[in-house]
Each structure stands twice: as C-alpha cells, then as structure tokens.
C-alpha positions in Angstrom: 13.5 12.8 17.0 11.2 9.8 16.8 11.6 7.6 13.7 8.2 6.6 12.3 9.4 4.0 9.8 12.4 1.7 9.7 13.3 -1.2 7.4 12.0 -3.7 9.8 8.5 -2.2 9.8 8.6 -1.9 6.0 9.3 -5.6 5.7 5.9 -6.4 7.3 2.7 -6.4 5.3 1.0 -3.8 7.5 4.0 -1.5 7.5 4.3 -1.7 3.7 0.6 -1.1 3.3 0.6 1.9 5.5 3.6 3.4 3.6 1.9 2.8 0.3 -1.3 4.4 1.5 0.6 7.5 2.7 2.6 7.8 -0.5 -0.3 7.4 -2.8 -2.4 9.9 -0.8 0.4 12.5 -1.2 1.4 11.6 -4.8 -2.0 11.3 -6.4 -2.7 14.9 -7.1 0.8 15.8 -8.6 0.8 12.6 -10.7 -2.7 13.3 -11.9 -1.7 16.9 -12.9 1.3 15.6 -14.9 -0.7 12.8 -16.6 -3.5 15.2 -17.5 -1.0 17.6 -19.1 0.6 14.8 -21.1 -2.3 12.6 -22.0 -5.4 14.6 -21.1 -6.6 11.7 -18.9 -6.4 10.8 -15.2 -4.4 7.9 -13.9 -6.7 5.5 -11.9 -5.7 5.3 -8.2 -5.4 1.5 -8.3 -2.6 1.7 -11.0 -0.7 4.4 -9.0 -1.1 2.2 -5.9 0.4 -0.8 -7.8 3.3 1.3 -9.2 4.1 2.8 -5.8 3.9 -0.6 -4.0 6.1 -2.2 -6.7 8.8 0.5 -6.3 8.6 0.5 -2.5 8.7 -3.3 -2.3 11.5 -3.5 -4.8 13.6 -1.1 -2.8 12.9 -2.8 0.5 13.8 -6.2 -1.0 17.0 -4.7 -2.6 18.2 -3.2 0.6 17.4 -6.3 2.8 18.4 -9.3 0.7 19.0 -8.0 -2.8 17.3 -8.9 -6.1 19.6 -11.5 -7.6 17.5 -13.9 -9.6 14.3 -14.0 -11.7 12.6 -15.7 -8.7 13.3 -12.5 -6.7 11.7 -10.4 -9.4 8.7 -12.6 -9.6 8.2 -12.5 -5.8 8.5 -8.7 -5.8 5.8 -8.4 -8.4 3.5 -10.9 -6.7 3.9 -9.4 -3.3 3.3 -5.9 -4.8 -0.1 -7.1 -6.0 -0.9 -8.2 -2.5 0.3 -4.9 -0.9 -1.5 -2.8 -3.5 -4.7 -4.8 -3.1 -4.7 -4.5 0.7 -3.8 -0.8 0.4 -6.7 -0.1 -2.0 -9.2 -2.1 0.1 -8.0 -0.3 3.3 -8.4 3.1 1.7 -11.8 2.1 0.4 -12.9 1.0 3.9 -11.5 4.1 5.5 -13.4 6.3 3.0 -16.6 4.4 3.5 -16.3 4.7 7.3 -15.5 8.4 7.0 -18.7 9.1 4.9 -20.9 8.5 8.0 -19.0 11.0 10.2 -20.5 14.4 10.4 -17.4 16.2 11.6 -13.7 15.4 11.5 -12.2 12.3 10.1 -11.0 8.9 11.3 -8.3 9.1 14.0 -5.0 7.3 13.7 -6.2 4.5 16.0 -9.2 3.8 13.8 -7.1 3.8 10.6 -4.7 1.4 12.3 -7.6 -0.9 13.1 -8.8 -0.8 9.5 -5.3 -1.7 8.2 -4.9 -4.5 10.8 -8.2 -6.0 9.9 -7.4 -6.0 6.2 -4.0 -7.6 6.9 -5.6 -10.2 9.1 -8.0 -11.1 6.2 -5.0 -11.5 3.9 -3.2 -13.7 6.4 -6.3 -15.8 6.9 -6.6 -16.3 3.2 -2.9 -17.1 2.9 -3.2 -19.8 5.6 -6.2 -21.3 3.7 -4.1 -21.6 0.6 -1.3 -23.5 2.3 -1.2 -27.2 1.3 
C-alpha cells in the first residue's frame, strides 16, 4: 500500500500545510457541532487551523528532534503561525478558484499548484527578511 505522508514530508512547509488543510477540512464540522452544543457559537476556521497546526507541528518536532527547551516551544508556536497562515490562504485561494467552475471542483494537480505558490510566496518573504 502506498504511504501518502511520512515524517520527512511533514517536516517541510508544503507537507505540513497540506496535512493541516486536510485535517481542518475533516474536523471542522464535528468540532463546530461540539462547540455549538457547549457554547452556542461556531469556532472560526482560522482558530481551528491554528490549533491543528500547533498540535501537528508540536508532534512532528517532538518525534524528530524533541522539545527540550523554551526556545523549542517558541519556534513551534512561531512556525505554527506560518503554517496556519499559509493553510488559510491556500484554502481561500482554492475556494475562490472553485467559485468560477461550473461543474466539479479543482483537481489534485491544481490544489498542489495553489499550495506550492503560497509556499513560494512565504519562502520569498522569508528570504527578504534575512539580514
């Protein structure tokens, strides 16, 4: 059986963003149901995306190098903001591109291109910030 994700893929920005998008898409409805039962409100998707990205990135960091210091915790939180931001923007771009389609939805190649372009934008911004 083909393995779709491995730890190497999850350590990359694009792999982590893809995993977060998939998890949020599948968790949004059940989480909203529970939140509405408890608080009679809906949880905004961007908050769920940040929570999922923080948990996922924490687990990936723990299993790869461990979380041993406060610096590791800070880096997990900061990187989670980056992952959740790219995931939200990728989902927004996919939804906007999907609005114009009359039948069907975006294919996996088109979704991959959207995620790659968003990751490239982040990498470009990251290179600009280097001193």
